C-alpha positions in Angstrom: -48.6 -53.2 -34.6 -46.4 -54.4 -31.8 -45.1 -52.8 -28.7 -45.9 -52.5 -25.0 -48.6 -50.0 -25.7 -49.9 -51.2 -29.0 -53.3 -49.9 -29.7 -53.5 -47.8 -26.6 -54.6 -44.1 -26.3 -52.6 -42.0 -23.9 -52.9 -38.4 -22.7 -49.6 -36.9 -21.6 -49.7 -33.6 -19.6 -46.8 -31.3 -18.8 -44.7 -31.4 -22.0 -42.9 -28.1 -22.2 -39.5 -28.9 -23.7 -37.9 -32.0 -25.3 -35.7 -32.3 -22.2 -38.7 -33.1 -20.0 -39.7 -36.5 -18.7 -43.2 -36.0 -20.1 -41.8 -35.5 -23.6 -39.7 -38.7 -23.3 -42.7 -40.6 -22.0 -44.8 -39.4 -25.0 -42.0 -40.3 -27.4 -41.5 -43.8 -25.9 -45.2 -44.4 -25.8 -45.5 -43.7 -29.5 -42.5 -45.9 -30.2 -44.3 -48.7 -28.3 -47.4 -48.3 -30.4 -49.6 -45.8 -28.6 -51.6 -42.9 -29.9 -50.7 -39.8 -27.9 -52.4 -36.6 -27.1 -50.7 -33.8 -25.2 -51.9 -31.0 -23.0 -50.2 -27.6 -22.6 -50.5 -24.6 -20.3 -49.7 -21.0 -21.2 -47.4 -21.0 -24.2 -49.4 -23.4 -26.4 -47.4 -22.5 -29.5 -44.2 -23.7 -27.7 -45.9 -27.1 -26.8 -47.1 -27.4 -30.4 -43.6 -26.9 -31.7 -42.3 -29.5 -29.3 -45.1 -31.9 -30.3 -43.7 -31.8 -33.9 -40.4 -33.3 -32.5 -42.2 -36.5 -31.6 -42.0 -39.5 -34.0 -45.5 -38.6 -34.9 -46.9 -35.1 -34.3 -49.4 -35.2 -31.4 -52.4 -32.9 -31.0 -52.2 -30.4 -28.1 -55.1 -29.5 -25.8 -55.0 -26.5 -23.5 -55.2 -27.4 -19.8 -54.9 -25.1 -16.8 -55.7 -27.3 -13.8 -56.9 -24.3 -11.8 -59.4 -23.5 -14.5 -62.8 -25.1 -13.8 -64.0 -24.7 -17.4 -60.9 -26.4 -18.7 -61.5 -29.4 -16.4 -65.2 -29.6 -17.1 -64.6 -29.8 -20.8 -61.5 -31.9 -20.8 -63.1 -35.2 -21.6 -65.1 -33.7 -24.4 -62.0 -32.1 -26.0 -59.9 -35.3 -25.7 -62.7 -37.3 -27.2 -62.6 -35.1 -30.3 -59.2 -36.6 -31.0 -60.0 -40.2 -30.0 -63.2 -40.6 -32.0 -66.7 -41.4 -30.9 -66.9 -44.1 -28.3 -63.2 -44.7 -28.1 -61.9 -44.9 -24.5 -58.7 -43.5 -23.1 -56.3 -46.1 -21.8 -53.8 -44.0 -19.9 -53.0 -40.6 -18.3 -49.5 -39.3 -17.5 -49.7 -36.6 -14.8 -46.6 -34.4 -15.1 -47.9 -31.2 -13.5 -46.2 -29.3 -10.6 -45.7 -25.7 -9.6 -44.9 -23.7 -6.5 -44.5 -20.0 -6.2 -40.9 -18.8 -5.6 -41.5 -17.9 -2.0 -42.5 -21.6 -1.3 -39.0 -22.8 -2.3 -35.4 -22.0 -1.6 -35.1 -22.2 2.2 -38.2 -20.0 2.9 -40.2 -22.8 4.5 -41.0 -21.0 7.8 -42.0 -17.8 6.1 -44.2 -19.0 3.3 -47.8 -17.8 3.4 -50.8 -20.0 2.9 -51.7 -18.5 -0.4 -48.5 -19.8 -2.0 -48.7 -23.1 -0.2 -52.3 -23.6 -1.4 -51.2 -22.9 -5.0 -48.5 -25.5 -4.7 -50.9 -28.1 -3.3 -53.7 -27.4 -5.8 -51.4 -27.6 -8.9 -49.0 -30.3 -7.7 -51.2 -32.7 -5.7 -54.9 -32.0 -6.0 -54.6 -31.9 -9.8 -53.9 -35.6 -9.9 -57.4 -36.1 -8.6 -59.1 -33.3 -10.5 -57.6 -34.3 -13.9 -58.2 -38.0 -13.3 -61.9 -37.3 -12.4 -62.3 -35.0 -15.4 -61.2 -37.9 -17.6 -63.2 -40.6 -15.8 -65.9 -40.8 -18.6 -63.1 -41.8 -21.0 -61.0 -43.9 -18.6 -64.1 -45.9 -17.3 -67.0 -45.5 -19.8 -70.4 -46.0 -18.4 -71.4 -48.3 -21.3 -69.3 -51.0 -19.7 -66.6 -51.0 -22.4 -64.0 -50.8 -19.6 -64.6 -54.5 -18.8 -61.5 -56.6 -19.3 -59.6 -53.5 -20.4 -58.4 -51.4 -17.5 -56.8 -48.0 -17.5 -53.6 -46.6 -16.0 -52.8 -43.3 -14.4 -49.1 -42.5 -13.8 -47.9 -39.4 -12.0 -44.4 -38.0 -11.6 -43.1 -37.7 -8.1 -40.0 -36.7 -6.2 -39.3 -38.9 -3.2 -41.1 -37.3 -0.3 -39.9 -39.7 2.5 -37.4 -37.1 3.6 -36.9 -33.3 3.8 -34.7 -32.1 0.9 -32.5 -29.0 0.8 -34.4 -26.0 -0.7 -37.4 -28.1 -1.8 -39.6 -26.8 1.0 -43.3 -26.7 0.3 -42.9 -28.5 -3.0 -41.6 -31.4 -1.0 -44.8 -31.3 1.2 -46.9 -31.0 -1.9 -45.2 -34.2 -3.3 -46.0 -36.0 0.0 -49.6 -34.9 -0.6 -49.3 -36.2 -4.2 -48.2 -39.6 -2.9 -51.1 -39.8 -0.6 -53.6 -38.6 -3.3 -52.3 -41.4 -5.5 -53.0 -44.0 -2.9 -56.5 -42.8 -2.3 -57.3 -42.7 -6.0 -56.0 -46.2 -6.3 -58.3 -47.2 -3.5 -61.4 -45.5 -4.9 -61.0 -46.2 -8.6 -59.8 -49.8 -8.4 -63.3 -51.2 -8.7 -63.4 -49.5 -12.1 -60.2 -51.3 -13.1 -58.2 -48.0 -13.0 -54.6 -48.3 -11.6 -52.9 -45.3 -10.2 -49.1 -45.3 -9.6 -46.2 -42.9 -9.3 -42.7 -42.7 -10.7 -40.3 -41.1 -8.2 -37.6 -39.8 -10.5 -34.2 -38.4 -9.5 -33.4 -34.7 -10.3 -33.0 -33.6 -13.9 -31.8 -30.4 -15.5 -35.2 -29.5 -16.9 -37.2 -26.3 -17.1 -38.8 -27.1 -13.8 -35.4 -27.6 -12.1 -34.4 -24.0 -13.1 -37.2 -22.7 -11.0 -35.9 -24.3 -7.8 -33.4 -22.1 -6.0 -30.4 -24.2 -5.0 -31.1 -27.0 -7.4 -27.4 -27.7 -7.8 -27.1 -28.5 -4.1 -29.9 -31.0 -4.5 -28.4 -32.6 -7.5 -25.0 -33.0 -5.8 -26.7 -35.6 -3.5 -27.2 -37.9 -6.5 -23.6 -37.5 -7.7 -22.4 -38.8 -4.4 -25.0 -41.4 -3.4 -26.5 -43.1 -6.4 -25.1 -46.7 -6.3 -25.7 -47.3 -10.0 -25.1 -43.7 -11.0 -27.5 -41.0 -12.2 -27.4 -38.8 -15.3 -28.9 -35.3 -14.7 -29.5 -34.8 -18.4 -31.1 -38.1 -19.3 -34.9 -38.2 -18.8 -35.3 -41.5 -20.6 -35.1 -43.9 -17.6 -38.0 -42.2 -16.0 -39.9 -42.2 -19.3 -39.3 -45.9 -19.6 -40.7 -46.4 -16.1 -43.9 -44.5 -17.0 -44.4 -46.5 -20.2 -44.0 -49.8 -18.2 -46.7 -48.7 -15.7 -49.0 -47.7 -18.6 -48.6 -51.1 -20.1 -50.5 -54.3 -19.3 -47.4 -55.8 -17.7 -48.5 -54.5 -14.3 -52.2 -55.4 -14.3 -52.4 -55.8 -10.5 -50.0 -53.0 -9.4 -51.7 -49.9 -8.0 -51.0 -47.4 -5.3 -47.3 -48.0 -5.8 -44.3 -45.6 -6.0 -41.6 -46.9 -8.4 -38.3 -45.2 -7.8 -36.2 -44.4 -10.9 -33.4 -42.5 -9.1 -30.3 -44.6 -9.4 -31.0 -46.1 -5.9 -30.6 -43.0 -3.8 -33.9 -43.5 -2.1 -32.7 -46.7 -0.3 -29.2 -45.5 0.7 -28.4 -44.8 4.4 -25.9 -42.2 5.6 
């Protein structure tokens, strides 16, 4: 078998529709030789239906990142699909949520309860899911030696304040910091942690952001190499690259896949 991810086992979270970046990351990972497992939240039957649209149908595991039992049993449930003693080589974190009152221009009025939910689901879960899977990413028997594992999260550039994005933007800033601290603390176990900062896409998640079109208009006007709002594949390719062995010493990094908007001035 050939391919960037030949022989690797990857867990991809956050697949909801075949228009999502997570779906395209899973599809490309399979095409590059990886075995893929998906997680789903809520409507598992929908995720299972989407899983059948992959080149090879992938198993689906239920995961609510706010459910302690789900996190405590995650490694065991993933291991059932990997086989005894088989490590996990990569994790794709594509999980984010903010209540409606934390978005859409309501920044000054949002209560802590909604803010804390956005932080827990969108930022802290990068740490909680990674640690839940640590027994598979860095097995205590030493089988990690010479192998390494990669954690890749999905970001939306948090260097600036975006229209309507409000507390989700702050949560993404927390995600970026969380990734750096994970990179620091897990590096000695040969686990890399990086983020892909993708431009906006017309996905299920985008539909939940009031004023999304206003945000998307920025890319139409400012992306020097252009940006297609309906094409998740460039971001999926970035994820696959970071999961691969081609970036063995890259960690704590944010790779922008946004048509270049992040570096443009006024």
